[in-house]
Steps between C-alpha positions, in 0.01 A plus 500: 500500500229337709232561243687295242422191709132511381626362161527169674132462505487509120806291415389206299194345638567615867164689535299213342676257739395708803147512383495121450658457848222721647240288322639195674442676831150602399381162385637316800334752734178487312467124492608479867234748592222318305591167671580649840182709529295209390658268742508771775120549463434136565736476794346831638152348474626200682650703779149613586366156567465350855752236452778554744741267318444671156540838658831403684645345190422816289646732771819311508515514120455876515760552775751290315473722190508811711814398690700352208658777276383482134863456392533185719168372374629533139807310588309227677269451205775525228762294667333271751180397322671345192751300707253375751194444279650473155315789371663625181321816417663805335623768740218748395227244595686433831477877558131496423450206746687677782323837438161325488546339839603829651210695343258234603614517876490884499163521321334232713538730798350797294209278403444386838491844647261626237258204556500551874434872450173425328209538762388181649141546394603468140618157566190409717269637226660278239479189715132586580438496117628156489840568335759244520853614626622514145195709385544724802858578411425543126190713511518678831843527670752505212321785301499714818843409596663592152488876556665464834772271354577707194735763647702244682506285191630776290768594755606131501524504132746802521707304747507206281624707188768654706613173642556357152834686522617196692459266199863547387604307810362181350647575148180624342565757216299779631545868465753529788712207364494654151589825639813361672597317189493830302699688764765226509527483125532874453679601815812607314337690216232662728620513849194722608264249321407354834319817597295503179421131502379488866328840446294342209429193718376732776275694245351176370416355843364858602275504190350172598466545871405868537156462330431211721600704814283785399209253441551360853481867645175548291340183626597567856343851499193370318446251778492775769190661337 
């Protein structure tokens, strides 16, 4: 019977292994978001400066990460970087690096848009008070840009969490990789186990992303009023 396949989730340590695999996805996504949002904020600030060279370089950086698929980016960082630059990091930290660069590129455009949406007189008032460029960003522009950035930042976070499903391609033992191992090991005993394993993985991802998705909708509606 198809329902007997659910037993595969509770054979031995299968359920615990799936949870540990999910934790791998979560901490990689979490660290990548911390580093990427921080770097993206700095790059977004730089994109509002008058230097044409800086803006051109950062636009090219953004377009590169928009054009290159995330899977290809993971392969580039995991296979090319160690060989060309002798970087011997664990695969998990290579993934963090790849995701950080991608997040920074995406978020820099969000920050730029939010900063440019702030009325010009706010910037002029800060300069009239004698604030330096750094003080202007810190005390005037960034606090006002944050509410504008937040919905897009949370939406980006949901995308990052879903994209961690690609980590199995660089041999990271994430929840998808663990799920495949469990299915292959129990295929003869539980032929319908694939339904339950991937069903549980779907539920785990849903429980993480759905609240974030609802939060984005709430923030978007709140901005309209």
